[in-house]
C-alpha positions in Angstrom: -17.4 -2.9 -5.7 -15.5 -6.1 -4.9 -11.8 -6.2 -4.3 -9.9 -8.0 -7.1 -8.3 -11.3 -6.3 -4.8 -10.1 -6.8 -5.4 -7.2 -4.3 -6.9 -9.7 -1.8 -3.9 -12.0 -2.2 -1.5 -9.2 -1.4 -3.5 -8.0 1.6 -3.9 -11.6 2.9 -0.1 -12.0 2.7 0.1 -9.5 5.5 2.4 -6.6 6.0 5.5 -6.2 3.8 8.6 -7.9 5.3 11.5 -5.9 6.6 14.5 -5.5 4.3 16.4 -8.0 6.5 13.8 -10.8 5.7 14.6 -13.9 3.8 15.1 -13.2 0.1 12.4 -15.7 -0.9 9.8 -13.9 1.2 10.8 -10.6 -0.3 10.6 -12.0 -3.9 7.2 -13.5 -3.1 5.9 -10.2 -1.9 7.3 -8.4 -5.0 5.5 -10.9 -7.2 2.2 -10.3 -5.4 2.7 -6.5 -5.7 3.5 -6.8 -9.4 0.2 -8.6 -10.1 -1.8 -5.6 -8.9 -2.5 -3.2 -11.8 -3.5 0.4 -11.6 -5.8 2.1 -11.1 -7.1 0.7 -7.9 -10.6 1.3 -6.5 -11.1 3.3 -3.4 -12.0 0.1 -1.5 -8.8 -1.6 -2.8 -6.8 1.5 -1.8 -8.1 1.2 1.8 -7.2 -2.5 1.9 -3.8 -1.9 0.4 -3.0 0.8 3.0 -2.8 -2.0 5.6 0.0 -3.8 3.8 2.8 -1.3 4.6 5.6 -2.7 6.6 8.1 -0.7 8.8 10.7 0.1 6.1 11.0 0.7 2.4 11.3 -3.0 1.6 13.6 -2.3 -1.4 11.3 0.2 -2.9 8.1 -1.8 -2.6 6.6 0.6 -0.1 7.0 3.5 -2.5 5.5 1.5 -5.3 2.6 0.6 -3.0 2.1 4.2 -2.0 2.0 5.3 -5.6 -0.4 2.4 -6.5 -2.8 3.5 -3.7 -2.7 7.1 -5.0 -4.2 5.9 -8.3 -7.6 5.4 -6.6 -10.2 7.9 -7.8 -10.7 9.3 -4.2 -7.1 9.3 -3.3 -6.9 13.1 -2.9 -9.6 13.1 -0.2 -9.3 9.7 1.4 -8.5 8.9 5.0 -6.5 5.8 5.4 -6.3 3.6 8.6 -3.8 5.2 10.9 -1.2 3.2 12.7 1.0 5.2 15.1 3.9 2.9 14.6 3.8 2.8 10.8 5.6 5.7 9.1 4.2 4.7 5.7 0.6 5.1 6.7 1.4 8.4 8.3 3.2 9.5 5.1 0.2 8.5 3.0 -2.2 10.5 5.2 0.1 13.5 5.2 0.2 13.4 1.4 -3.6 13.4 1.3 -3.7 16.4 3.6 -1.1 18.2 1.4 -3.1 17.5 -1.7 -6.2 19.1 -0.1 -4.2 22.3 0.5 -3.8 23.0 -3.3 
């Protein structure tokens, strides 16, 4: 299945900016995130997992995490790890915890 254009646009924009970034950049990122509707496909979830920045980005990281979790295979997925990215680690920890139910 192909990745929707709005998902591709968000992924192509690169990682979320830090909260100290220029307001215009943060607003542009928020606009891109708002265009992505749920549920996402498993392929889209994998792509979206690469978008996390280093901080919460005014709540956008939580919104992205919850969006990724709408994928049909979210409870068993393994997302690309990145040792310096706490959001990817959190996402993978939540998958592991879901498997312990």
